[in-house]
C-alpha positions, 0 to 999 in steps of 0.5 A: 818667590813672592809677587813683590820680589818678582816685580822688584826683580823685573824692575831692577833687570829692565833698568839695568838692560836700559842703562837706567839709574834706579832710585832706591826702591821703596813702596813710597817711591813715585814711579815718575821718580824711579829712573824708569821711563815709559818704555821700561814700564811697558817692558816690565808689564809685558814681562810680568804678564808672561811670568805671572800670567796676568795683566792687572791693567787689562782688568775691567775692574781696574781703572787706576794707574799705579803712582808708586812702586808700592801701588804697582806691587799691590796691583799685581798682588791683588790679581794674583790672590 
C-alpha cells in the first residue's frame, strides 16, 4: 500500500466509526470542510503513527499544520521518504 492509500483508508475508517459524512476526498479538499472533527483527526494521526511508525507533527522541522487532504498526505509522504 502507498502512503496515500493508507492515509485515505484511515480517514474513511475513522469517519465511518464516528458516524461522520465525508465530502469526496480530493487533494484540494480543506480538512475543515471534510466532515471530520478534531477528535477524528486526532484518532487518524494516532493510528497513522502506529501504522507508519512516524508522526510528522512531532518533527522539530515541521511547524505547519496541513490545510487540505493533499497537505496531510504530503506530510506523511515526506517523513516516510
